[in-house]
C-alpha positions in Angstrom: -15.4 104.5 -58.5 -14.3 103.1 -61.9 -16.0 100.3 -63.7 -12.8 98.2 -63.2 -13.0 98.7 -59.4 -16.7 97.8 -59.3 -16.1 94.7 -61.4 -13.2 93.7 -59.1 -15.3 94.1 -56.0 -18.1 92.1 -57.5 -15.9 89.2 -58.5 -14.1 89.1 -55.1 -17.5 89.0 -53.3 -18.8 86.4 -55.8 -15.8 84.2 -55.4 -15.9 84.3 -51.6 -19.6 83.5 -51.7 -19.0 80.7 -54.1 -16.3 79.2 -51.9 -18.5 79.4 -48.8 -21.6 77.9 -50.4 -19.6 75.5 -52.6 -18.0 74.0 -49.5 -21.4 73.9 -47.7 -23.1 72.2 -50.6 -20.3 69.7 -51.0 -20.5 68.8 -47.3 -24.2 68.4 -47.5 -24.0 66.1 -50.6 -21.2 64.0 -49.2 -22.8 63.5 -45.8 -20.2 65.3 -43.7 -21.1 64.2 -40.1 -20.7 67.6 -38.5 -22.9 69.4 -41.1 -25.5 66.6 -41.1 -25.6 66.4 -37.3 -26.3 70.1 -36.9 -28.8 70.2 -39.7 -30.7 67.1 -38.3 -30.7 68.8 -34.9 -32.5 71.7 -36.5 -35.2 69.2 -37.6 -34.5 69.0 -41.3 -35.0 65.6 -43.0 -32.2 63.9 -45.0 -33.8 64.4 -48.4 -33.8 68.2 -47.7 -30.1 68.2 -46.9 -29.2 66.6 -50.2 -31.5 68.9 -52.1 -30.0 71.9 -50.4 -26.5 70.8 -51.3 -27.5 70.3 -55.0 -29.1 73.7 -55.1 -26.0 75.4 -53.5 -23.6 73.7 -56.0 -25.9 74.6 -58.9 -26.0 78.2 -57.7 -22.2 78.3 -57.4 -21.8 77.1 -60.9 -24.2 79.7 -62.1 -22.5 82.5 -60.3 -19.1 81.7 -61.7 -20.2 81.9 -65.4 -19.1 85.4 -66.4 -21.5 87.5 -68.4 -24.2 84.9 -68.8 -27.5 83.9 -67.0 -27.8 87.3 -65.3 -31.5 86.9 -64.3 -30.7 83.5 -62.9 -27.8 85.0 -60.9 -30.2 87.4 -59.3 -32.3 84.4 -58.2 -29.1 82.7 -56.9 -28.1 85.7 -54.8 -31.7 85.9 -53.4 -31.6 82.2 -52.6 -28.3 82.7 -50.8 -29.7 85.5 -48.8 -32.8 83.5 -47.7 -30.6 80.5 -46.9 -28.5 82.6 -44.5 -31.6 84.2 -42.9 -33.3 80.8 -42.5 -30.1 79.2 -41.1 -29.8 82.1 -38.6 -33.4 81.8 -37.4 -33.3 78.0 -37.3 -30.2 78.0 -35.2 -31.4 80.8 -33.0 -34.7 79.0 -32.3 -33.3 75.5 -31.7 -29.6 75.8 -30.7 -29.5 79.3 -29.2 -27.6 82.5 -30.0 -24.1 81.0 -29.6 -24.8 78.7 -32.7 -25.6 81.6 -35.1 -22.0 82.8 -35.6 -21.5 81.3 -39.0 -24.8 82.7 -40.3 -23.9 86.2 -39.0 -20.4 86.0 -40.6 -22.1 85.0 -43.9 -24.6 87.8 -43.7 -22.3 90.6 -42.7 -19.0 89.3 -44.1 
C-alpha cells in the first residue's frame, strides 16, 4: 500500500468521524430535543450534555487540522472510542439492545 493510499484512507475515515461527532456535538450544544431526551433517559445531567458537545466539537476541530497537534489527535481518537463504548453500554443497560444501533455503527463503521 502506498503512502498516498494510506493518507487517503486516513482522511476519509477522519472526515467521516468528524461529520458524525460534529453533528452530535452540535445537537448537544443546541439542545436538540431528540438527542437531549435520549441522553436524559440515560441519566446524564444537562451540564454534562453541554460539556460533551463542547468536547466533541473541540475534538473535531483538532482532527481536521492537517499535520499539527498529533499527540492531541491521539487523545481525541481515544476519547471518541470511549464515547462510543460508554454510549453503547449506557443504552444497552437502560434502553435495551435495540437502542444500541448507532453506537454499533460508529464502532464498526
